[in-house]
C-alpha positions in Angstrom: -24.9 -41.5 -67.9 -25.2 -38.9 -70.5 -26.7 -35.6 -69.3 -29.1 -33.5 -71.3 -27.9 -29.9 -71.8 -31.1 -28.6 -70.1 -29.9 -30.1 -66.7 -27.1 -27.7 -66.7 -29.2 -24.5 -67.1 -29.2 -21.9 -64.2 -30.8 -18.7 -64.0 -28.1 -16.7 -65.6 -27.7 -19.2 -68.4 -31.6 -19.4 -69.1 -31.6 -15.5 -69.2 -28.7 -15.1 -71.7 -28.8 -16.0 -75.6 -25.6 -17.8 -75.1 -26.8 -19.9 -72.1 -27.8 -22.9 -74.0 -24.4 -23.0 -75.9 -22.6 -23.0 -72.7 -24.9 -25.8 -71.4 -24.3 -28.0 -74.5 -20.4 -27.4 -74.2 -20.7 -29.0 -70.5 -22.8 -31.7 -71.6 -20.4 -32.7 -74.4 -17.5 -32.7 -72.0 -19.1 -35.2 -69.9 -20.5 -37.2 -72.8 -16.9 -37.7 -74.0 -15.9 -39.6 -70.9 -19.1 -41.7 -70.4 -17.9 -44.8 -68.4 -19.7 -47.4 -70.5 -18.5 -46.1 -73.8 -15.0 -45.5 -72.6 -14.9 -49.3 -71.6 -16.3 -50.3 -74.9 -13.8 -48.2 -77.0 -10.9 -50.0 -75.3 -12.2 -53.5 -74.9 -13.1 -55.8 -77.7 -14.2 -59.5 -78.4 -13.9 -61.6 -81.4 -15.2 -64.9 -80.7 -13.2 -66.3 -77.8 -10.6 -63.7 -78.0 -10.7 -60.7 -75.8 -8.7 -57.8 -77.2 -7.3 -55.1 -74.9 -4.5 -52.7 -75.9 -2.2 -54.7 -78.2 -3.0 -58.1 -76.4 -5.2 -60.9 -77.4 -6.6 -62.9 -74.5 -8.0 -66.3 -75.3 -10.9 -66.8 -72.9 -11.0 -70.4 -73.5 -7.8 -70.8 -71.5 -9.3 -69.5 -68.0 -11.7 -71.5 -65.8 -13.4 -68.2 -64.8 -13.6 -64.5 -65.9 -14.5 -62.2 -63.0 -15.3 -58.5 -62.9 -14.3 -56.1 -60.2 -15.6 -52.4 -60.6 -14.7 -49.9 -57.8 -15.6 -46.3 -57.9 -18.1 -43.6 -58.7 -18.5 -44.9 -62.3 -18.3 -48.6 -61.2 -21.8 -49.6 -62.4 -21.7 -48.3 -66.2 -18.0 -49.4 -66.5 -19.1 -53.0 -65.3 -22.1 -53.1 -67.7 -19.9 -52.0 -70.5 -17.5 -54.9 -69.9 -20.3 -57.3 -69.2 -21.9 -56.6 -72.6 -18.5 -57.6 -74.2 -17.9 -60.6 -72.1 -21.3 -61.9 -72.6 -21.7 -65.6 -71.5 -17.9 -65.8 -70.7 -18.6 -63.6 -67.6 -18.5 -65.9 -64.5 -19.2 -63.3 -61.9 -18.8 -59.7 -61.0 -18.5 -57.4 -57.9 -19.5 -53.7 -58.1 -18.8 -51.3 -55.3 -19.9 -47.8 -55.8 -21.8 -44.9 -54.1 -25.4 -45.2 -52.9 -28.0 -43.9 -55.3 -31.0 -44.7 -57.3 -29.2 -47.2 -59.3 -29.5 -51.0 -59.7 -28.0 -53.9 -61.9 -30.2 -54.5 -64.9 -32.2 -57.7 -64.6 -30.3 -59.6 -67.1 -27.1 -59.5 -65.1 -28.6 -59.8 -61.6 -27.6 -63.5 -61.6 -24.0 -62.5 -62.2 -23.3 -59.1 -60.7 -23.5 -58.2 -57.1 -23.9 -54.5 -56.1 -22.1 -53.1 -53.0 -22.5 -49.5 -51.6 -19.9 -47.7 -49.6 -19.4 -44.4 -48.1 -18.0 -41.3 -49.8 -16.3 -39.2 -49.2 -16.0 -40.6 -45.6 -15.8 -44.4 -45.6 -18.6 -46.4 -43.7 -19.3 -49.7 -42.6 -20.6 -50.5 -45.9 -17.3 -49.8 -47.4 -15.6 -52.1 -44.9 -18.1 -54.9 -45.3 -17.9 -54.9 -49.1 -14.2 -54.7 -49.1 -14.3 -57.8 -46.8 -16.4 -59.9 -49.0 -14.5 -58.9 -52.3 -11.2 -59.8 -50.7 -12.6 -63.2 -49.7 -14.0 -63.9 -53.0 -10.8 -62.9 -54.9 -8.5 -64.9 -52.6 -7.2 -68.4 -53.8 -7.4 -67.6 -57.5 -4.8 -69.4 -59.8 -3.2 -68.5 -63.2 -6.2 -70.1 -64.8 -8.4 -67.4 -63.6 -9.0 -63.9 -65.3 -9.8 -60.8 -63.5 -10.8 -57.6 -65.0 -10.6 -54.6 -62.7 -12.5 -51.6 -63.6 -11.3 -48.5 -61.4 -12.6 -44.9 -61.4 -12.4 -42.1 -58.9 -13.9 -42.5 -55.3 -12.3 -45.9 -55.0 -10.0 -44.9 -52.2 -12.8 -44.5 -49.7 -15.4 -46.8 -51.3 -13.0 -49.8 -51.1 -11.9 -49.7 -47.4 -9.7 -52.5 -45.8 -7.9 -51.0 -42.8 -4.8 -52.8 -41.5 -4.9 -54.7 -38.3 -5.3 -52.4 -35.3 -7.0 -49.6 -37.3 -10.6 -49.4 -36.8 -13.5 -47.8 -39.2 -13.5 -44.9 -36.7 -9.8 -44.5 -37.0 -10.2 -44.3 -40.8 -13.0 -41.9 -40.7 -11.1 -39.5 -38.2 -8.1 -39.7 -40.5 -10.0 -39.0 -43.9 -11.7 -36.0 -42.3 -8.2 -34.5 -41.1 -6.8 -35.0 -44.5 -9.9 -33.5 -46.1 -9.6 -30.4 -43.9 -5.9 -29.7 -44.0 -5.3 -28.7 -47.6 -3.3 -31.6 -48.8 -3.5 -32.7 -52.5 -4.9 -36.0 -53.7 -1.3 -37.4 -54.3 -0.4 -36.5 -50.6 -3.9 -37.9 -49.3 -3.5 -41.1 -51.1 -0.1 -41.8 -50.1 -1.2 -41.7 -46.3 -4.3 -43.9 -47.5 -2.1 -46.6 -49.0 0.0 -47.1 -46.0 -3.0 -47.7 -43.7 -4.8 -50.2 -46.0 -4.7 -53.9 -47.1 -5.8 -53.1 -50.7 -4.3 -49.9 -51.9 -1.0 -49.3 -53.1 -0.8 -52.4 -55.3 -2.0 -54.6 -52.5 -5.0 -55.7 -54.3 -2.8 -57.1 -57.0 -1.1 -59.2 -54.3 -4.4 -60.6 -53.3 -5.5 -61.5 -56.7 -2.1 -62.9 -57.8 -1.4 -65.3 -59.6 -4.7 -64.8 -61.7 -4.3 -62.9 -65.2 -5.3 -59.5 -64.4 -5.8 -56.2 -66.4 -7.4 -53.1 -65.2 -9.1 -50.3 -67.1 -9.0 -47.0 -65.3 -11.2 -43.7 -65.6 -8.7 -41.1 -64.2 -9.6 -38.6 -61.6 -6.2 -37.5 -61.0 -4.3 -34.7 -63.3 -1.5 -36.5 -65.3 -3.2 -39.9 -64.8 -0.6 -41.3 -62.6 -1.9 -45.2 -62.2 -0.4 -45.3 -58.5 -2.5 -42.6 -57.5 -5.9 -43.2 -59.0 -8.1 -44.9 -56.4 -4.9 -45.2 -54.4 -3.3 -47.5 -57.0 -5.2 -50.9 -56.3 -3.4 -52.9 -58.9 -0.2 -51.3 -59.7 3.2 -50.9 -58.1 3.5 -48.0 -55.4 6.5 -45.7 -55.5 5.5 -44.2 -52.3 6.9 -45.2 -48.8 6.0 -45.1 -45.2 8.6 -42.3 -44.8 6.7 -40.2 -47.5 3.4 -40.7 -45.4 5.2 -39.6 -42.2 6.6 -36.6 -44.0 3.1 -35.6 -45.2 1.8 -36.0 -41.7 4.5 -33.7 -40.4 3.9 -31.2 -43.4 0.3 -30.6 -42.4 0.8 -31.0 -38.5 -1.6 -34.0 -38.6 -0.1 -36.2 -35.9 -2.5 -34.6 -33.1 -5.4 -35.0 -35.7 -4.8 -38.6 -36.5 -5.7 -41.4 -34.2 -3.0 -43.2 -32.3 -3.5 -46.4 -34.3 -2.6 -44.4 -37.5 0.3 -42.8 -36.1 1.6 -46.0 -34.7 1.4 -47.7 -38.1 2.9 -44.9 -40.1 6.0 -44.4 -37.7 6.5 -48.1 -37.3 6.5 -48.6 -41.0 9.0 -45.7 -41.6 11.4 -47.6 -39.4 10.9 -50.9 -41.2 8.4 -52.3 -38.6 5.6 -53.0 -41.2 5.8 -54.4 -44.6 6.0 -51.9 -47.4 3.3 -51.7 -50.3 4.6 -53.8 -53.4 7.1 -51.9 -55.6 8.2 -51.8 -59.2 9.7 -55.1 -60.0 7.6 -57.2 -57.8 6.5 -60.4 -59.7 2.8 -59.9 -58.9 2.7 -57.1 -61.5 4.3 -59.3 -64.2 2.3 -59.4 -67.5 -0.4 -57.1 -66.0 -2.1 -54.4 -68.0 -3.0 -51.2 -66.7 -4.9 -48.7 -69.1 -6.3 -45.3 -68.7 -9.4 -45.3 -70.8 -10.7 -41.6 -69.8 -9.2 -38.6 -68.3 -9.8 -34.8 -67.6 -8.0 -34.3 -70.9 -10.7 -36.3 -72.8 -13.4 -34.2 -71.2 -11.6 -31.0 -72.2 -11.3 -32.0 -75.8 -14.9 -32.9 -75.9 -15.9 -29.7 -74.7 -13.5 -27.8 -77.2 -14.8 -29.6 -80.1 -18.4 -28.6 -78.9 -17.3 -25.1 -78.3 -16.1 -24.7 -81.9 -19.2 -26.2 -83.4 -21.1 -23.6 -81.4 -19.0 -20.8 -83.0 -16.6 -20.0 -80.3 -12.9 -19.6 -80.6 -11.8 -22.3 -78.2 -8.7 -23.0 -76.4 -7.1 -24.8 -73.3 -5.2 -23.4 -70.5 -2.2 -25.8 -70.4 -1.4 -25.7 -66.7 -3.8 -27.7 -64.6 -5.9 -26.2 -61.9 -4.4 -26.9 -58.7 -3.8 -25.1 -55.2 -6.1 -23.3 -53.0 -9.5 -23.0 -54.7 -10.1 -19.2 -53.5 -6.8 -18.3 -55.1 -7.4 -20.1 -58.3 -10.7 -18.6 -58.6 -9.0 -15.0 -58.6 -6.5 -16.0 -61.0 -9.1 -17.4 -63.4 -10.9 -14.1 -63.1 -8.0 -12.4 -64.1 -7.6 -14.4 -67.0 -11.1 -13.8 -68.1 -10.9 -10.1 -67.5 -7.8 -9.9 -69.8 -9.5 -11.9 -72.5 -12.6 -9.8 -72.2 -10.6 -6.5 -72.4 -8.0 -7.1 -75.1 -8.8 -10.5 -76.8 -5.8 -12.3 -75.3 -5.4 -15.2 -75.6 -8.6 -15.4 -77.7 -10.9 -12.9 -79.3 -14.8 -12.8 -78.8 -16.5 -15.0 -78.9 -14.2 -17.3 -76.9 -14.4 -20.4 -74.6 -11.2 -21.0 -72.7 -11.2 -24.3 -70.7 -9.1 -25.2 -67.7 -9.1 -28.7 -66.0 -7.7 -30.1 -62.7 -8.4 -30.3 -58.9 -8.1 -27.5 -56.4 -8.0 -27.8 -52.7 -9.9 -26.1 -49.8 -8.2 -25.6 -46.5 -10.9 -25.5 -43.8 -9.2 -23.0 -41.2 -12.4 -22.4 -39.2 -14.2 -24.4 -36.5 -17.5 -24.7 -38.2 -17.4 -24.2 -42.0 -20.5 -23.8 -44.1 -21.6 -25.8 -47.0 -19.5 -26.0 -50.3 -16.8 -27.5 -52.2 -13.8 -26.7 -54.4 -15.7 -25.7 -57.4 -18.3 -23.5 -55.6 -15.4 -21.9 -53.7 -13.4 -21.1 -56.8 -16.4 -19.6 -58.4 -17.3 -17.5 -55.3 -13.8 -16.0 -55.1 -14.1 -14.9 -58.6 -17.3 -13.0 -58.0 -15.9 -9.6 -57.0 -13.1 -9.6 -59.5 -15.6 -10.0 -62.4 -18.0 -7.4 -61.1 -19.4 -5.2 -64.0 -17.5 -7.2 -66.7 -20.1 -7.5 -69.5 -20.7 -10.4 -71.7 -18.5 -12.9 -69.7 -19.1 -15.8 -67.7 -17.0 -18.2 -65.5 -18.3 -21.6 -64.7 -17.0 -24.4 -62.6 -17.9 -27.9 -63.0 -17.2 -31.1 -60.9 -17.5 -33.9 -63.6 -19.1 -36.3 -60.9 -21.9 -33.7 -60.4 -21.1 -33.6 -56.6 -18.8 -30.8 -55.4 -17.6 -31.6 -52.0 -20.7 -33.1 -50.0 -23.2 -31.2 -51.9 -25.8 -31.7 -54.7 -24.2 -29.2 -56.7 -21.6 -29.6 -59.5 -20.4 -26.1 -59.5 -21.7 -22.7 -60.2 -22.1 -19.9 -62.9 -20.6 -16.3 -62.2 -21.1 -13.4 -64.7 -20.2 -9.7 -64.6 -23.7 -9.1 -63.1 -23.4 -11.7 -60.0 -21.8 -9.1 -57.6 -24.5 -6.6 -58.4 -27.3 -9.1 -57.9 -25.9 -10.4 -54.7 -25.6 -6.8 -53.4 -29.3 -6.2 -54.2 -30.1 -9.3 -52.0 -27.6 -8.3 -49.2 -25.2 -11.0 -50.0 -21.8 -10.3 -49.2 -19.4 -12.6 -51.3 -16.6 -12.0 -49.0 -18.5 -13.2 -45.9 -19.7 -16.3 -47.6 -16.0 -16.9 -48.8 -14.6 -16.7 -45.3 -17.2 -19.0 -44.0 -16.5 -21.6 -46.9 -20.2 -21.2 -47.4 -20.7 -21.0 -51.2 -23.5 -23.2 -51.8 -26.1 -21.0 -50.1 -24.8 -17.9 -51.8 -25.2 -19.4 -55.3 -28.6 -21.1 -54.2 -29.9 -17.5 -53.5 -28.9 -16.6 -57.0 -30.4 -19.5 -58.6 -26.9 -20.1 -60.2 -25.8 -23.5 -58.8 -25.2 -26.1 -61.5 -27.6 -29.2 -60.6 -27.2 -31.7 -63.3 -27.4 -34.6 -60.6 -24.9 -37.5 -60.3 -23.0 -38.2 -63.6 -21.6 -41.6 -62.7 -18.3 -40.4 -64.2 -15.4 -38.7 -62.4 -12.4 -37.1 -64.2 -11.7 -34.1 -61.9 -12.9 -30.6 -62.4 -13.4 -28.2 -65.3 -13.4 -24.4 -65.4 -14.9 -22.6 -68.4 -14.1 -18.8 -69.3 -16.5 -17.5 -71.7 -16.6 -14.2 -73.6 -19.4 -13.3 -75.9 
């Protein structure tokens, strides 16, 4: 879903002569990872030959062609593939977040839309997974399955192992979200309490011919971590999952059923996820078709067109959000004061995914992008002709409807005039109302894409 630049404007951006330029740069970043167009760039059809990567697939050799799309970008990805398959499409299943979306009328007889919960799985997640597993079981080598994967798939596609209830999974996910674990650690645990994650979906679909197109929301694009690696070999183990639980002291936070599953598996009492070399992965194709890097490149291209000196911070954003915000503020301050690494006007872009450790009982409303921005406010106070902007590419930071926020050198003074102490809001993990009061929340709406987060550092 391509967003108009106007949807990114906040009070600070509307008031500044450079505001519309910044908005166009953000819009271009998202346009470069449009899910439907990304599918169509990497999938082609010439008569009955489907072309993906360097392989030609003769559609006439298959009795059926099934689409499975899972994640926040599932619907537009499915529509892109359906346009290419056209009359060769037999059926399709789409599992995504609830929203004001529906399957276009021309595909309603073939594509079935399911809604699941995110960031916490719900009964819809479990019901959809059960139906999809049923429909994809019993396929043969004469069937073709095209799997379209995007961020959010880990919680949307939920099939708990025997003995683990939905309530158990919800408790586990909440504990993982609060503890400060990174996405690789979170997904390692998710894989080992699921019947579909960690390559186990491939086991269900086998021996059908399968290829997967993936929109990556994990830095470095590790296929075994995106949506918890539904169709690729899993290199993590039960022992890894137990180590992560111990690292973050999660045993008391996890339900007994999850602890039992992980500990039993680490001792060889449960079947491991399928590993590299397993014959179920023979001749499979797994291709990343869009990533955080693509979004950054789209932003850089637009920034240059807007007249900025543009550059990329090579190290991905990672670690505690409030510490990353301080570090980004230091980089921006140096760039503003001595033109290092870029002279004015400049646009320096970073991408990645931070974490927020919720270390109080009753945290406020926020997310990693909002917390990153809030932690920078005091450090940018009085710094003229600068801006720090954080952006969640899916349009939703945490459980909020904001994608991020805008911080300028004037934000601290404006907040003081309204008796808003950024330090207090930061300690309460309550960034949303802080920026809401300043009218500096980014509110573009749901983008139907997801390639991590972006941070823009501007000097003007």
